[in-house]
C-alpha positions, -999 to +999 in steps of 0.1 A: -709-787+056-677-767+051-682-737+028-654-722+007-665-687+018-656-696+054-622-710+044-615-679+024-625-657+054-602-676+077-572-674+054-579-636+049-581-630+086-548-648+093-530-630+065-545-596+074-539-600+111-574-588+120-611-593+111-615-556+101-585-556+077-596-589+062-631-574+057-615-545+039-595-568+016-625-590+009-648-560+004-672-573+030-686-561+063-668-570+094-699-588+107-701-610+076-665-621+079-670-629+116-701-649+108-683-669+082-654-676+105-678-687+133-697-710+109-664-726+097-653-733+133-687-748+140-685-770+110-650-782+120-659-787+156-631-766+171-616-731+175-592-719+148-583-686+164-579-672+199-596-638+200-586-609+223-593-572+221-557-567+210-549-595+186-558-628+170-536-659+174-539-693+158-549-723+179-531-756+174-560-767+152-558-734+133-521-738+126-527-773+112-557-762+091-541-730+077-516-746+053-542-766+035-568-739+037-545-714+021-537-739-007-574-745-013-581-708-016-552-703-040-561-732-061-597-721-065-586-686-074-561-700-099-587-724-114-612-695-119-584-674-135-574-703-157-610-706-170-611-669-178-577-671-195-588-700-216-615-676-229-589-651-236-596-629-206-573-618-178-595-616-147-598-620-110-581-606-079-544-599-075-525-582-047-491-565-051-469-544-028-446-517-041-424-489-027-439-454-024-417-432-046-413-457-074-450-465-073-460-428-075-435-418-102-434-449-125-454-479-115-488-462-114-484-445-148-473-478-163-501-498-148-531-476-155-533-483-193-528-520-186-557-521-162-579-501-186-572-527-212-580-555-188-610-543-168-618-577-152-585-577-133-591-567-096-557-553-086-550-542-050-518-522-049-503-516-015-478-487-016-454-489+014-417-487+018-419-514+046-401-546+036-431-569+035-430-607+034-447-617+002-458-651+015-469-645+050-485-611+043-507-625+016-493-609-016-493-625-050-461-605-057-439-576-045-421-550-066-389-538-051-358-517-059-325-532-047-303-563-049-320-596-054-311-617-024-342-634-008-339-671-017-375-677-007-387-655-036-386-661-074-376-628-089-382-614-124-361-584-134-381-556-148-354-530-153-319-521-142-318-496-114-286-476-117-278-456-086-262-421-089-241-401-064-258-367-065-256-333-049-269-298-056-246-275-076-247-251-046-234-278-022-206-288-047-196-251-051-193-248-013-177-281-004-159-291-036-165-320-060-152-354-047-133-374-073-125-406-054-140-428-028-116-414-002-128-379-009-163-390+001-153-396+037-150-358+043-184-350+028-218-349+044-241-378+034-279-381+032-289-418+037-319-439+031-326-455+066-349-483+054-317-501+045-307-501+081-271-487+076-257-453+069-231-462+043-226-466+006-212-497-012-191-495-044-178-521-068-140-525-071-118-552-087-111-565-052-148-566-041-172-542-025-159-512-006-180-495+021-179-457+024-193-439+054-196-401+049-206-378+078-243-381+085-262-350+075-296-366+074-311-401+076-346-405+062-369-434+051-385-418+020-370-414-014-388-382-024-375-364+007-340-379+002-339-362-032-354-330-019-327-328+009-300-332-017-315-304-038-316-283-007-279-286-004-277-307+028-251-331+014-245-360-011-271-387-017-269-420-035-301-420-054-318-444-079-319-430-114-357-433-113-357-406-085-327-385-095-331-385-133-356-356-137-337-334-112-304-341-130-319-332-164-333-300-149-300-290-134-312-291-098-288-320-090-254-329-105-241-365-108-207-371-092-181-394-107-157-410-081-143-436-105-163-465-091-199-476-096-223-484-067-233-521-064-258-532-090-295-531-082-327-538-101-364-531-102-378-565-098-411-584-093-409-614-069-434-640-059-432-667-032-412-698-041-435-728-048-464-708-061-474-711-097-477-675-109-509-667-127-512-656-163-523-621-152-492-618-130-470-627-159-488-603-182-484-575-157-446-582-154-442-583-192-461-551-196-440-533-170-408-545-185-418-532-219-430-499-204-398-492-185-375-501-214-339-512-216-322-490-206-351-476-186-365-443-198-358-426-165-320-431-166-302-398-177-275-419-194-301-437-214 
């Protein structure tokens, strides 16, 4: 007899990439997850995974079984959540990924009162600037800052994310204040390397223009990007949710070059084809209201 616990363990192991990580996500011991997986394979009469000391890979049978197994697990979770929601309760597990700096500065403070109000929601929040794949990595949704481009995702806008050219007053006093896009070419830039390129893109009537300042520092963390600008290393193009407090305090100054950077958003996205749960919609609605329009962190707002 095939047990749902074994199917859930198999799906979790595939999504997590290892038995130990799957056990952590399921809040079970590693031995229990291994036993459930072995029992499932025995019930099916074949191996689902090749196991080595370094990694797990799907067998041909495992590849065929995975799609339906994942759908079964999702449907059971959604059915249980629907039953709770019919009783007026938001409950059950949900897994969301979000970027580090935004998560620390704004997402966490917005989520804590919501979770206190709905104690039966079991939220796992993964804070990581890595660009995760919402579907294959097993997330119900991801929260991101940037343009909305991935056609495999259904995106809900939570807030505008205006980006600001910023530098310290000390840097601008030493190097001068740029007033045009051409002026930026002779300045030193601090770039966010998770985007993969050391350039800035601005909107013009003729389309986007790319500006490449001299590289002063490339870094993959928003907090340190802001701190490097405050330290006077160069100019940074920062989201308002990072730069806003430093601008209000006078540690950074906004630079106007006559053109705006390309539009970006704070958005929540879930894999296409999945029916988002009521609790996911409730979280998105709560965050949208908490952030405001314009968002509370924007100095212009």
